[in-house]
N, C-alpha and C positions, 0 to 999 in steps of 0.2 A: 454383517453377512455373513451367512453360515458357508462352509465349504461346499456343501451339497448345492446350495442357492447359486454360489458363483459358478459351478460346474455347469449348472442347466443354462445359466444366462450365456455362457462362454461356449457351449454347444460340446464339451467333454464329459467323461465320466467323472464320479468323484475321486473313483479311485487313482486315475491318473492324474487329476491334479493334486492328490496327495502325494503322489510318486513326485511331481515337479516341486512340491512344496519342500519335500526331505530330501532333495538333492537326487533320488533315484531315477529321475528321467531328466532328460534335457527338452525343455520347452520349445516349439518352433519360434521363429520369430512372428508369426501371425498369431499365435498363441499369446504371447507376451503381449501384443498390442491389444488383443481382446480384453485380456485381465486388466491392463492399465484402463483402457475405457470403461468397463464395468465399475472398477473403484474409483473412477473420476479423477485420476491423477492429472495434475498440471503437464503440460509438454514437456518441461525441465525433468520431471520425474520419469516420464514415459523413457525419455532416453535414460535416465539412469537405469530403469528396467533392463532394458535392451543392452547397456554397457555390460550390466551384472553379469548376464548370460552370454556373453561374448560375441555380440551383435552391433553393428554400426548404428549410430544415432540416426533417428527419423526425421528430426525437427531441427532446422536450422536457428541462429541467432545472429539477425543482421543488425548492424549498429543503427542506431536511430539516425545518424546524420548519412548514413550509406545512400546510395542513388535508388535502390529497391525501395526503401522507405519514404520515398520524397512524396506519395501521395497521402502515406498517413501523417507524415509533418504537417501537409497541407490540411488535413481535415483537424489536426491538433490547434494548428493555430486559428482557424476558423472559430473554433469552440472557444478557445480562450479569449479571442477579440470577441465575440458575442456576447460575453459575460461582464465585459467593463460596463461601468466603472467599479463593479466588485472584483474582490481578487479570485483569483484562479491560477492553478500550476500542475504541471505534468510530473509525474513521479515514475521511477521504476520499482522493481519489488524490492530493492533494498532502502528505499525511502531518499533516493537521491534525486535532487531537484533537477529536471532536464529542460524545462521550458517554463516562462511565466507570462502572465499579461503585465500591462502597466501599472493596473490595479493593486496588484500583488508587490509589484516591486514599489510603489510609492507608500504602501501600508509598512513593509519591513524597513526601507529607509527611514520612515518616521520613528517606529520603535526601536530598531536595534542600530541605526547608523547606516550610512552611505556605502558602506564596505561590508556589510553583514552577508549579503549573499554571495559574495567572490570568497570570504573567509568559511562559510559553513553553507558547502553544497548540499547536505542533507538536512532534511525537514527535522528530525527527530535531534542532531546534534545542535541545531540553531534553536530549537524550543527548550532545550536543557541548559543552555549555556547562560551563564551569569551575564555575558556581554550579548546575549542575543534576545529571544522573548521572555524568558522566564520571569523578570523581575515585573512585567506587565502583564501578567495573566493573573487576573482574578480569582482566588480559591484554587491557588495553585496546588496546594495539597492534594485536593481532590482529582484535578487534571492531571497532574504526575501520575498518581495510582492508576488512573484510566488507562493514561498513554502506556505506562510500562505492562500493564495487564494483557492491553491489546497487541503489543510488539512480541510479548511472549507466547501467547496463544498463536499468533500467526507463525512465528518461528517454529514451535512445537510441531503445528497442523503442517507445515511445508516444509521441516527439515532443513532449512535455508541456513547455509553456515553465515552468510553475511550478517543475517539478521540475529544469531545467537550471538555473534562478536557485537553489533550494534546495541543487543540488549545489555550485555556486559558492562560495556563502555559506560552508555547512559546510566543504568543502574547505579553506578559509583557516584553519581551526582544527586542521587535522591535525597531529598530534605527529611523525609519520616518513614521508619520502618512500620509504622503502627497503621492498620488499616482504617481508612477513613469514612464515615459515615455520610456518603454522597447524597446531597439534598439537590432535586430539580427543580425547575419551576413548573409549577402545576398548570400555569398558564401555557406551556406551550408542550405540542407533542414530541419535541426531539430536543435532545442535550443540547446548550449552547455555550460557547465560547467567548468570554469577555476580555478585551485588552484595554488597558488603562495607561495613560501618560498624561501627566500635568494635569489640565482640566478636560481632556479628550477622553472618551469612552465608546468604545465600538463593540457590538454583541453580534455573534454570527452563529449560524449552525452551517453543517457543510454537508455535501454530496459528493459520492465518489463515481464515477462512470469508467466503464472498462470497454474495450472493444469487443465486438462479438464477432464469432467465426475465426478465431485466430490461427494461422496454420505456421506459426514463427513463435519462439519463445520470447524475443523481444517485446512483439505486438501484444501476446497475450498478458503480459506484466505491467504493461503500461497501465496508469492511473490517473485520471483527470480529477483533482480535488478542487471544488469549486465553492467559497463562502458566500453565503446569502446572507442579508440583513436580518436579523431575530427582533429589530423593533424600528418604529418608525425615525427614532434619531439617530441611529446607525443608517438608514435609508437616506435622509436627508444629507448627513455628514458627507456621504461618498457622490451624492447629487450634486452637492455644491463644488466639491474638488475633482469631479470626474472630466 
């Protein structure tokens, strides 16, 4: 977006916007919020904009287990339960696991052990751990590259310090520095993730759901990741054990 386009969108002259950019003019609180809205910044970054200009934050951050979030927790539980017997879980912006359904708990218990969810409360840490999911993911080198690229792109886009730290941590565990030629299944319109252990194999594709019209940083950053069976064998496996 050019400076002129932004100025027209927020209703000020390009000269005034230039003065704001170079520090020659102090923007009003309202102008900062208009700029942040036009640039489609997250609520966390809008607070950062306000703080940089010397203003108080606009958006709160309620803990998920707080009283005000009860209605949100209830909605999340409903979505997790409705996805049974297939795995589903709730994440925050740092990929910490906040809530899970029984399908997810059973899958992790089988693949990584009974205490894996207690040891690894972060989905990236559990996925990259040798005693976590890593040994049971088919075509790990390609999956590893995809996950690291996604994490880096998200960290760069959001400038989230926690994501940069998480990337640095898990990238040290990467098995290959070389770029992998990723082969997708031509029979599927989405990328699938396959877990294998003993003689059991399960293939999934995932969807990510976010909450609309958030007025709070916690609410905006919540994500529900749901795993759907990518083949009939996986569907039958979970139907039998559901």
